[in-house]
PDB file of the backbone (N, CA, C, O) and the ligand in Angstrom, with CONECT records:
HET     ZN  A 101       1
ATOM      1  N   UNK A   1       0.844  -1.192  -0.033  1.00  0.00           N
ATOM      2  CA  UNK A   1       0.016  -0.032   0.105  1.00  0.00           C
ATOM      3  C   UNK A   1       0.856   1.305   0.014  1.00  0.00           C
ATOM      4  O   UNK A   1       1.706   1.559   0.868  1.00  0.00           O
ATOM      5  N   UNK A   2       0.627   2.042  -0.908  1.00  0.00           N
ATOM      6  CA  UNK A   2       1.357   3.342  -0.973  1.00  0.00           C
ATOM      7  C   UNK A   2       1.067   4.221   0.107  1.00  0.00           C
ATOM      8  O   UNK A   2      -0.102   4.381   0.456  1.00  0.00           O
ATOM      9  N   UNK A   3       2.054   4.839   0.705  1.00  0.00           N
ATOM     10  CA  UNK A   3       1.927   5.817   1.785  1.00  0.00           C
ATOM     11  C   UNK A   3       1.680   7.270   1.236  1.00  0.00           C
ATOM     12  O   UNK A   3       2.420   7.762   0.384  1.00  0.00           O
ATOM     13  N   UNK A   4       0.802   7.804   1.671  1.00  0.00           N
ATOM     14  CA  UNK A   4       0.477   9.281   1.231  1.00  0.00           C
ATOM     15  C   UNK A   4       1.608  10.138   2.061  1.00  0.00           C
ATOM     16  O   UNK A   4       2.018   9.973   3.210  1.00  0.00           O
ATOM     17  N   UNK A   5       1.963  11.108   1.073  1.00  0.00           N
ATOM     18  CA  UNK A   5       2.950  11.940   1.630  1.00  0.00           C
ATOM     19  C   UNK A   5       2.251  13.134   2.576  1.00  0.00           C
ATOM     20  O   UNK A   5       1.398  13.906   2.136  1.00  0.00           O
ATOM     21  N   UNK A   6       2.736  13.155   3.894  1.00  0.00           N
ATOM     22  CA  UNK A   6       2.066  14.088   4.698  1.00  0.00           C
ATOM     23  C   UNK A   6       2.703  15.401   4.662  1.00  0.00           C
ATOM     24  O   UNK A   6       3.854  15.474   5.092  1.00  0.00           O
ATOM     25  N   UNK A   7       2.177  16.363   4.251  1.00  0.00           N
ATOM     26  CA  UNK A   7       2.769  17.747   4.229  1.00  0.00           C
ATOM     27  C   UNK A   7       2.085  18.684   5.283  1.00  0.00           C
ATOM     28  O   UNK A   7       2.320  19.888   5.386  1.00  0.00           O
ATOM     29  N   UNK A   8       1.281  18.028   5.987  1.00  0.00           N
ATOM     30  CA  UNK A   8       0.467  18.830   6.943  1.00  0.00           C
ATOM     31  C   UNK A   8       1.351  19.365   8.140  1.00  0.00           C
ATOM     32  O   UNK A   8       1.126  20.447   8.681  1.00  0.00           O
ATOM     33  N   UNK A   9       2.386  18.506   8.509  1.00  0.00           N
ATOM     34  CA  UNK A   9       3.280  18.830   9.728  1.00  0.00           C
ATOM     35  C   UNK A   9       2.564  19.377  10.866  1.00  0.00           C
ATOM     36  O   UNK A   9       1.521  18.837  11.233  1.00  0.00           O
ATOM     37  N   UNK A  10       3.053  20.458  11.490  1.00  0.00           N
ATOM     38  CA  UNK A  10       2.471  20.822  12.821  1.00  0.00           C
ATOM     39  C   UNK A  10       1.005  21.302  12.729  1.00  0.00           C
ATOM     40  O   UNK A  10       0.332  21.400  13.755  1.00  0.00           O
ATOM     41  N   UNK A  11       0.507  21.599  11.519  1.00  0.00           N
ATOM     42  CA  UNK A  11      -0.773  22.116  11.458  1.00  0.00           C
ATOM     43  C   UNK A  11      -1.855  20.960  11.352  1.00  0.00           C
ATOM     44  O   UNK A  11      -3.060  21.171  11.216  1.00  0.00           O
ATOM     45  N   UNK A  12      -1.310  19.814  11.425  1.00  0.00           N
ATOM     46  CA  UNK A  12      -2.243  18.568  11.344  1.00  0.00           C
ATOM     47  C   UNK A  12      -3.077  18.574  12.537  1.00  0.00           C
ATOM     48  O   UNK A  12      -4.061  17.835  12.498  1.00  0.00           O
ATOM     49  N   UNK A  13      -2.884  19.248  13.570  1.00  0.00           N
ATOM     50  CA  UNK A  13      -3.817  19.180  14.706  1.00  0.00           C
ATOM     51  C   UNK A  13      -5.129  20.062  14.310  1.00  0.00           C
ATOM     52  O   UNK A  13      -6.154  19.935  14.980  1.00  0.00           O
ATOM     53  N   UNK A  14      -5.077  20.885  13.296  1.00  0.00           N
ATOM     54  CA  UNK A  14      -6.387  21.670  13.029  1.00  0.00           C
ATOM     55  C   UNK A  14      -7.102  20.943  11.914  1.00  0.00           C
ATOM     56  O   UNK A  14      -8.004  21.517  11.304  1.00  0.00           O
ATOM     57  N   UNK A  15      -6.750  19.730  11.622  1.00  0.00           N
ATOM     58  CA  UNK A  15      -7.503  18.943  10.621  1.00  0.00           C
ATOM     59  C   UNK A  15      -7.606  19.912   9.295  1.00  0.00           C
ATOM     60  O   UNK A  15      -6.607  20.393   8.762  1.00  0.00           O
ATOM     61  N   UNK A  16      -8.816  20.109   8.883  1.00  0.00           N
ATOM     62  CA  UNK A  16      -9.002  20.812   7.669  1.00  0.00           C
ATOM     63  C   UNK A  16      -9.398  22.150   7.924  1.00  0.00           C
ATOM     64  O   UNK A  16      -9.778  22.865   6.997  1.00  0.00           O
ATOM     65  N   UNK A  17      -9.336  22.618   9.271  1.00  0.00           N
ATOM     66  CA  UNK A  17      -9.718  24.049   9.605  1.00  0.00           C
ATOM     67  C   UNK A  17      -8.739  25.107   9.180  1.00  0.00           C
ATOM     68  O   UNK A  17      -7.562  24.829   8.948  1.00  0.00           O
ATOM     69  N   UNK A  18      -9.207  26.265   9.083  1.00  0.00           N
ATOM     70  CA  UNK A  18      -8.420  27.456   8.835  1.00  0.00           C
ATOM     71  C   UNK A  18      -7.934  27.665   7.416  1.00  0.00           C
ATOM     72  O   UNK A  18      -7.549  28.796   7.117  1.00  0.00           O
ATOM     73  N   UNK A  19      -7.906  26.641   6.450  1.00  0.00           N
ATOM     74  CA  UNK A  19      -7.540  26.747   5.209  1.00  0.00           C
ATOM     75  C   UNK A  19      -6.086  26.408   4.901  1.00  0.00           C
ATOM     76  O   UNK A  19      -5.243  26.473   5.796  1.00  0.00           O
ATOM     77  N   UNK A  20      -5.769  26.047   3.649  1.00  0.00           N
ATOM     78  CA  UNK A  20      -4.307  25.427   3.369  1.00  0.00           C
ATOM     79  C   UNK A  20      -3.357  26.456   3.489  1.00  0.00           C
ATOM     80  O   UNK A  20      -2.290  26.205   4.049  1.00  0.00           O
ATOM     81  N   UNK A  21      -3.620  27.726   2.988  1.00  0.00           N
ATOM     82  CA  UNK A  21      -2.570  28.754   2.981  1.00  0.00           C
ATOM     83  C   UNK A  21      -2.184  29.091   4.392  1.00  0.00           C
ATOM     84  O   UNK A  21      -1.000  29.148   4.727  1.00  0.00           O
ATOM     85  N   UNK A  22      -3.161  29.311   5.206  1.00  0.00           N
ATOM     86  CA  UNK A  22      -2.935  29.664   6.646  1.00  0.00           C
ATOM     87  C   UNK A  22      -2.091  28.546   7.329  1.00  0.00           C
ATOM     88  O   UNK A  22      -1.132  28.839   8.042  1.00  0.00           O
ATOM     89  N   UNK A  23      -2.483  27.205   7.087  1.00  0.00           N
ATOM     90  CA  UNK A  23      -1.704  26.226   7.751  1.00  0.00           C
ATOM     91  C   UNK A  23      -0.385  26.127   7.213  1.00  0.00           C
ATOM     92  O   UNK A  23       0.530  25.842   7.986  1.00  0.00           O
ATOM     93  N   UNK A  24      -0.141  26.328   5.949  1.00  0.00           N
ATOM     94  CA  UNK A  24       1.174  26.317   5.401  1.00  0.00           C
ATOM     95  C   UNK A  24       2.180  27.226   6.063  1.00  0.00           C
ATOM     96  O   UNK A  24       3.331  26.886   6.339  1.00  0.00           O
ATOM     97  N   UNK A  25       1.625  28.462   6.305  1.00  0.00           N
ATOM     98  CA  UNK A  25       2.452  29.575   6.928  1.00  0.00           C
ATOM     99  C   UNK A  25       2.566  29.227   8.366  1.00  0.00           C
ATOM    100  O   UNK A  25       3.600  29.574   8.936  1.00  0.00           O
ATOM    101  N   UNK A  26       1.724  28.640   8.985  1.00  0.00           N
ATOM    102  CA  UNK A  26       1.817  28.206  10.416  1.00  0.00           C
ATOM    103  C   UNK A  26       2.949  27.174  10.479  1.00  0.00           C
ATOM    104  O   UNK A  26       3.733  27.238  11.426  1.00  0.00           O
ATOM    105  N   UNK A  27       3.094  26.234   9.546  1.00  0.00           N
ATOM    106  CA  UNK A  27       4.071  25.285   9.575  1.00  0.00           C
ATOM    107  C   UNK A  27       5.517  25.939   9.599  1.00  0.00           C
ATOM    108  O   UNK A  27       6.398  25.565  10.374  1.00  0.00           O
ATOM    109  N   UNK A  28       5.660  26.909   8.709  1.00  0.00           N
ATOM    110  CA  UNK A  28       6.885  27.552   8.588  1.00  0.00           C
ATOM    111  C   UNK A  28       7.378  28.155   9.910  1.00  0.00           C
ATOM    112  O   UNK A  28       8.502  27.930  10.359  1.00  0.00           O
ATOM    113  N   UNK A  29       6.435  28.959  10.521  1.00  0.00           N
ATOM    114  CA  UNK A  29       6.643  29.527  11.679  1.00  0.00           C
ATOM    115  C   UNK A  29       6.826  28.620  12.973  1.00  0.00           C
ATOM    116  O   UNK A  29       7.591  28.915  13.891  1.00  0.00           O
ATOM    117  N   UNK A  30       6.099  27.578  12.938  1.00  0.00           N
ATOM    118  CA  UNK A  30       6.295  26.741  14.071  1.00  0.00           C
ATOM    119  C   UNK A  30       7.558  25.892  14.010  1.00  0.00           C
ATOM    120  O   UNK A  30       8.100  25.522  15.052  1.00  0.00           O
ATOM    121  N   UNK A  31       8.031  25.581  12.827  1.00  0.00           N
ATOM    122  CA  UNK A  31       9.173  24.838  12.649  1.00  0.00           C
ATOM    123  C   UNK A  31      10.323  25.617  13.289  1.00  0.00           C
ATOM    124  O   UNK A  31      11.209  25.057  13.935  1.00  0.00           O
ATOM    125  N   UNK A  32      10.264  27.023  13.064  1.00  0.00           N
ATOM    126  CA  UNK A  32      11.326  27.826  13.526  1.00  0.00           C
ATOM    127  C   UNK A  32      11.171  27.929  15.050  1.00  0.00           C
ATOM    128  O   UNK A  32      12.136  27.821  15.807  1.00  0.00           O
ATOM    129  N   UNK A  33      10.000  28.129  15.437  1.00  0.00           N
ATOM    130  CA  UNK A  33       9.708  28.339  16.936  1.00  0.00           C
ATOM    131  C   UNK A  33      10.188  27.185  17.661  1.00  0.00           C
ATOM    132  O   UNK A  33      10.679  27.385  18.772  1.00  0.00           O
ATOM    133  N   UNK A  34      10.127  26.062  17.228  1.00  0.00           N
ATOM    134  CA  UNK A  34      10.526  24.829  17.876  1.00  0.00           C
ATOM    135  C   UNK A  34      11.894  24.519  17.977  1.00  0.00           C
ATOM    136  O   UNK A  34      12.229  23.614  18.741  1.00  0.00           O
ATOM    137  N   UNK A  35      12.810  25.184  17.267  1.00  0.00           N
ATOM    138  CA  UNK A  35      14.233  25.083  17.404  1.00  0.00           C
ATOM    139  C   UNK A  35      14.504  25.861  18.696  1.00  0.00           C
ATOM    140  O   UNK A  35      13.738  26.660  19.234  1.00  0.00           O
ATOM    141  N   UNK A  36      15.871  25.447  19.149  1.00  0.00           N
ATOM    142  CA  UNK A  36      16.338  26.130  20.309  1.00  0.00           C
ATOM    143  C   UNK A  36      16.715  27.651  19.796  1.00  0.00           C
ATOM    144  O   UNK A  36      17.463  27.845  18.838  1.00  0.00           O
ATOM    145  N   UNK A  37      16.144  28.621  20.500  1.00  0.00           N
ATOM    146  CA  UNK A  37      16.535  29.997  20.192  1.00  0.00           C
ATOM    147  C   UNK A  37      17.859  30.359  20.873  1.00  0.00           C
ATOM    148  O   UNK A  37      18.066  30.242  22.081  1.00  0.00           O
ATOM    149  N   UNK A  38      18.766  30.830  19.928  1.00  0.00           N
ATOM    150  CA  UNK A  38      20.045  31.144  20.649  1.00  0.00           C
ATOM    151  C   UNK A  38      20.191  32.669  20.895  1.00  0.00           C
ATOM    152  O   UNK A  38      19.869  33.520  20.066  1.00  0.00           O
ATOM    153  N   UNK A  39      20.675  32.908  22.042  1.00  0.00           N
ATOM    154  CA  UNK A  39      20.805  34.285  22.493  1.00  0.00           C
ATOM    155  C   UNK A  39      21.921  34.947  21.556  1.00  0.00           C
ATOM    156  O   UNK A  39      22.973  34.369  21.285  1.00  0.00           O
ATOM    157  N   UNK A  40      21.581  36.222  21.090  1.00  0.00           N
ATOM    158  CA  UNK A  40      22.516  36.974  20.234  1.00  0.00           C
ATOM    159  C   UNK A  40      23.572  37.607  21.235  1.00  0.00           C
ATOM    160  O   UNK A  40      24.593  38.088  20.746  1.00  0.00           O
ATOM    161  N   UNK A  41      23.398  37.631  22.504  1.00  0.00           N
ATOM    162  CA  UNK A  41      24.378  38.147  23.442  1.00  0.00           C
ATOM    163  C   UNK A  41      25.404  37.264  23.930  1.00  0.00           C
ATOM    164  O   UNK A  41      26.603  37.542  23.917  1.00  0.00           O
ATOM    165  N   UNK A  42      24.881  36.139  24.381  1.00  0.00           N
ATOM    166  CA  UNK A  42      25.822  35.098  25.003  1.00  0.00           C
ATOM    167  C   UNK A  42      25.911  33.904  24.158  1.00  0.00           C
ATOM    168  O   UNK A  42      26.672  32.984  24.455  1.00  0.00           O
ATOM    169  N   UNK A  43      25.170  33.881  23.128  1.00  0.00           N
ATOM    170  CA  UNK A  43      25.035  32.761  22.065  1.00  0.00           C
ATOM    171  C   UNK A  43      24.814  31.380  22.760  1.00  0.00           C
ATOM    172  O   UNK A  43      25.407  30.360  22.410  1.00  0.00           O
ATOM    173  N   UNK A  44      23.998  31.433  23.674  1.00  0.00           N
ATOM    174  CA  UNK A  44      23.632  30.127  24.356  1.00  0.00           C
ATOM    175  C   UNK A  44      22.139  29.869  24.126  1.00  0.00           C
ATOM    176  O   UNK A  44      21.346  30.806  24.224  1.00  0.00           O
ATOM    177  N   UNK A  45      21.747  28.682  23.837  1.00  0.00           N
ATOM    178  CA  UNK A  45      20.306  28.385  23.699  1.00  0.00           C
ATOM    179  C   UNK A  45      19.406  28.392  24.864  1.00  0.00           C
ATOM    180  O   UNK A  45      18.845  27.350  25.206  1.00  0.00           O
ATOM    181  N   UNK A  46      19.220  29.573  25.539  1.00  0.00           N
ATOM    182  CA  UNK A  46      18.370  29.606  26.607  1.00  0.00           C
ATOM    183  C   UNK A  46      17.321  30.868  26.688  1.00  0.00           C
ATOM    184  O   UNK A  46      16.943  31.375  27.744  1.00  0.00           O
ATOM    185  N   UNK A  47      16.951  31.250  25.457  1.00  0.00           N
ATOM    186  CA  UNK A  47      16.128  32.311  25.217  1.00  0.00           C
ATOM    187  C   UNK A  47      14.663  31.708  25.130  1.00  0.00           C
ATOM    188  O   UNK A  47      14.326  30.767  24.411  1.00  0.00           O
ATOM    189  N   UNK A  48      13.833  32.449  26.023  1.00  0.00           N
ATOM    190  CA  UNK A  48      12.418  32.218  26.066  1.00  0.00           C
ATOM    191  C   UNK A  48      11.531  33.335  25.513  1.00  0.00           C
ATOM    192  O   UNK A  48      11.848  34.502  25.746  1.00  0.00           O
ATOM    193  N   UNK A  49      10.557  33.082  24.871  1.00  0.00           N
ATOM    194  CA  UNK A  49       9.704  34.028  24.247  1.00  0.00           C
ATOM    195  C   UNK A  49       8.784  34.564  25.407  1.00  0.00           C
ATOM    196  O   UNK A  49       8.119  33.740  26.035  1.00  0.00           O
ATOM    197  N   UNK A  50       8.716  35.816  25.704  1.00  0.00           N
ATOM    198  CA  UNK A  50       7.866  36.323  26.797  1.00  0.00           C
ATOM    199  C   UNK A  50       6.542  36.693  26.123  1.00  0.00           C
ATOM    200  O   UNK A  50       5.519  36.204  26.600  1.00  0.00           O
ATOM    201  N   UNK A  51       6.465  37.409  25.191  1.00  0.00           N
ATOM    202  CA  UNK A  51       5.248  37.719  24.347  1.00  0.00           C
ATOM    203  C   UNK A  51       5.774  37.964  22.955  1.00  0.00           C
ATOM    204  O   UNK A  51       6.971  37.819  22.708  1.00  0.00           O
ATOM    205  N   UNK A  52       4.921  38.325  22.066  1.00  0.00           N
ATOM    206  CA  UNK A  52       5.256  38.600  20.736  1.00  0.00           C
ATOM    207  C   UNK A  52       6.363  39.560  20.540  1.00  0.00           C
ATOM    208  O   UNK A  52       6.145  40.751  20.757  1.00  0.00           O
ATOM    209  N   UNK A  53       7.555  39.153  20.143  1.00  0.00           N
ATOM    210  CA  UNK A  53       8.730  40.098  19.915  1.00  0.00           C
ATOM    211  C   UNK A  53       9.534  40.281  21.163  1.00  0.00           C
ATOM    212  O   UNK A  53      10.631  40.832  21.065  1.00  0.00           O
ATOM    213  N   UNK A  54       9.093  39.869  22.342  1.00  0.00           N
ATOM    214  CA  UNK A  54       9.939  40.093  23.545  1.00  0.00           C
ATOM    215  C   UNK A  54      10.513  38.774  24.026  1.00  0.00           C
ATOM    216  O   UNK A  54       9.844  37.782  24.315  1.00  0.00           O
ATOM    217  N   UNK A  55      11.883  38.887  24.079  1.00  0.00           N
ATOM    218  CA  UNK A  55      12.607  37.549  24.374  1.00  0.00           C
ATOM    219  C   UNK A  55      13.391  37.743  25.694  1.00  0.00           C
ATOM    220  O   UNK A  55      13.793  38.869  25.987  1.00  0.00           O
ATOM    221  N   UNK A  56      13.599  36.780  26.426  1.00  0.00           N
ATOM    222  CA  UNK A  56      14.265  36.839  27.648  1.00  0.00           C
ATOM    223  C   UNK A  56      15.350  35.660  27.681  1.00  0.00           C
ATOM    224  O   UNK A  56      15.037  34.487  27.479  1.00  0.00           O
ATOM    225  N   UNK A  57      16.627  36.074  27.950  1.00  0.00           N
ATOM    226  CA  UNK A  57      17.579  35.038  28.045  1.00  0.00           C
ATOM    227  C   UNK A  57      17.844  34.536  29.440  1.00  0.00           C
ATOM    228  O   UNK A  57      18.174  35.337  30.315  1.00  0.00           O
ATOM    229  N   UNK A  58      17.722  33.301  29.684  1.00  0.00           N
ATOM    230  CA  UNK A  58      17.764  32.766  31.062  1.00  0.00           C
ATOM    231  C   UNK A  58      19.328  32.657  31.388  1.00  0.00           C
ATOM    232  O   UNK A  58      19.682  32.560  32.563  1.00  0.00           O
ATOM    233  N   UNK A  59      20.129  32.671  30.496  1.00  0.00           N
ATOM    234  CA  UNK A  59      21.618  32.609  30.848  1.00  0.00           C
ATOM    235  C   UNK A  59      22.261  33.892  31.263  1.00  0.00           C
ATOM    236  O   UNK A  59      22.973  33.976  32.263  1.00  0.00           O
ATOM    237  N   UNK A  60      21.986  34.898  30.454  1.00  0.00           N
ATOM    238  CA  UNK A  60      22.544  36.127  30.731  1.00  0.00           C
ATOM    239  C   UNK A  60      21.607  37.121  31.119  1.00  0.00           C
ATOM    240  O   UNK A  60      22.000  38.278  31.266  1.00  0.00           O
ATOM    241  N   UNK A  61      20.377  36.807  31.311  1.00  0.00           N
ATOM    242  CA  UNK A  61      19.312  37.700  31.885  1.00  0.00           C
ATOM    243  C   UNK A  61      18.999  38.890  30.980  1.00  0.00           C
ATOM    244  O   UNK A  61      18.367  39.830  31.461  1.00  0.00           O
ATOM    245  N   UNK A  62      19.371  38.917  29.782  1.00  0.00           N
ATOM    246  CA  UNK A  62      19.001  40.017  28.958  1.00  0.00           C
ATOM    247  C   UNK A  62      17.569  39.805  28.338  1.00  0.00           C
ATOM    248  O   UNK A  62      17.144  38.706  27.982  1.00  0.00           O
ATOM    249  N   UNK A  63      16.921  40.916  28.259  1.00  0.00           N
ATOM    250  CA  UNK A  63      15.610  40.965  27.638  1.00  0.00           C
ATOM    251  C   UNK A  63      15.640  41.877  26.419  1.00  0.00           C
ATOM    252  O   UNK A  63      16.015  43.046  26.506  1.00  0.00           O
ATOM    253  N   UNK A  64      15.253  41.340  25.324  1.00  0.00           N
ATOM    254  CA  UNK A  64      15.355  42.152  24.132  1.00  0.00           C
ATOM    255  C   UNK A  64      14.219  41.948  23.177  1.00  0.00           C
ATOM    256  O   UNK A  64      13.355  41.100  23.401  1.00  0.00           O
ATOM    257  N   UNK A  65      14.208  42.755  22.058  1.00  0.00           N
ATOM    258  CA  UNK A  65      13.054  42.632  21.175  1.00  0.00           C
ATOM    259  C   UNK A  65      13.548  41.964  19.981  1.00  0.00           C
ATOM    260  O   UNK A  65      14.693  42.221  19.609  1.00  0.00           O
ATOM    261  N   UNK A  66      12.781  41.084  19.290  1.00  0.00           N
ATOM    262  CA  UNK A  66      13.201  40.508  17.989  1.00  0.00           C
ATOM    263  C   UNK A  66      11.907  40.100  17.271  1.00  0.00           C
ATOM    264  O   UNK A  66      10.838  40.632  17.571  1.00  0.00           O
ATOM    265  N   UNK A  67      11.994  39.247  16.413  1.00  0.00           N
ATOM    266  CA  UNK A  67      10.831  38.801  15.703  1.00  0.00           C
ATOM    267  C   UNK A  67       9.814  38.223  16.701  1.00  0.00           C
ATOM    268  O   UNK A  67      10.153  37.856  17.826  1.00  0.00           O
ATOM    269  N   UNK A  68       8.436  38.152  16.200  1.00  0.00           N
ATOM    270  CA  UNK A  68       7.484  37.818  17.127  1.00  0.00           C
ATOM    271  C   UNK A  68       7.595  36.338  17.575  1.00  0.00           C
ATOM    272  O   UNK A  68       7.428  35.985  18.742  1.00  0.00           O
ATOM    273  N   UNK A  69       7.885  35.516  16.569  1.00  0.00           N
ATOM    274  CA  UNK A  69       7.761  34.073  16.895  1.00  0.00           C
ATOM    275  C   UNK A  69       9.093  33.286  16.945  1.00  0.00           C
ATOM    276  O   UNK A  69       9.118  32.147  17.413  1.00  0.00           O
ATOM    277  N   UNK A  70      10.249  33.920  16.441  1.00  0.00           N
ATOM    278  CA  UNK A  70      11.515  33.366  16.394  1.00  0.00           C
ATOM    279  C   UNK A  70      12.596  34.446  16.497  1.00  0.00           C
ATOM    280  O   UNK A  70      12.331  35.626  16.268  1.00  0.00           O
ATOM    281  N   UNK A  71      13.784  34.038  16.836  1.00  0.00           N
ATOM    282  CA  UNK A  71      14.861  34.979  16.690  1.00  0.00           C
ATOM    283  C   UNK A  71      15.492  35.250  15.413  1.00  0.00           C
ATOM    284  O   UNK A  71      15.647  34.273  14.680  1.00  0.00           O
ATOM    285  N   UNK A  72      15.854  36.287  15.036  1.00  0.00           N
ATOM    286  CA  UNK A  72      16.522  36.671  13.657  1.00  0.00           C
ATOM    287  C   UNK A  72      17.656  35.804  13.349  1.00  0.00           C
ATOM    288  O   UNK A  72      17.718  35.248  12.252  1.00  0.00           O
ATOM    289  N   UNK A  73      18.632  35.639  14.313  1.00  0.00           N
ATOM    290  CA  UNK A  73      19.861  34.794  13.973  1.00  0.00           C
ATOM    291  C   UNK A  73      19.650  33.469  14.301  1.00  0.00           C
ATOM    292  O   UNK A  73      19.450  33.098  15.458  1.00  0.00           O
ATOM    293  N   UNK A  74      19.690  32.612  13.177  1.00  0.00           N
ATOM    294  CA  UNK A  74      19.366  31.182  13.399  1.00  0.00           C
ATOM    295  C   UNK A  74      20.873  30.548  13.187  1.00  0.00           C
ATOM    296  O   UNK A  74      21.639  30.873  12.280  1.00  0.00           O
ATOM    297  N   UNK A  75      21.130  29.598  14.192  1.00  0.00           N
ATOM    298  CA  UNK A  75      22.345  28.887  13.935  1.00  0.00           C
ATOM    299  C   UNK A  75      22.326  27.962  12.797  1.00  0.00           C
ATOM    300  O   UNK A  75      23.333  27.314  12.512  1.00  0.00           O
TER     301      UNK A  75
HETATM  302 ZN    ZN A 101      22.025  35.399  26.692  1.00  0.00          ZN2+
END
C-alpha cells in the first residue's frame, strides 16, 4: 500500500480548519519556533519568548526585542 505524503506537519492538529494557505504559513513559523533559540548576546540556547517580539535570556538575563515568533539569527 502506497503511503501518502503528509505535508501537513504541525498544522495537522487543526485537521482541515483554517484553510491550506494559513496552515502552510503556520508550519513555517512553528518549525522555527520549536528550534532552540540562541541568544545573540551570550550565544547560548536559553532564550524564552515572553510575548510577541519580546525575548528573555535565562543565561545572561538580557531582555530584548526581535521577531514575534523566532529570533532573527538562526544557527
Ligand atoms: Zn544570553
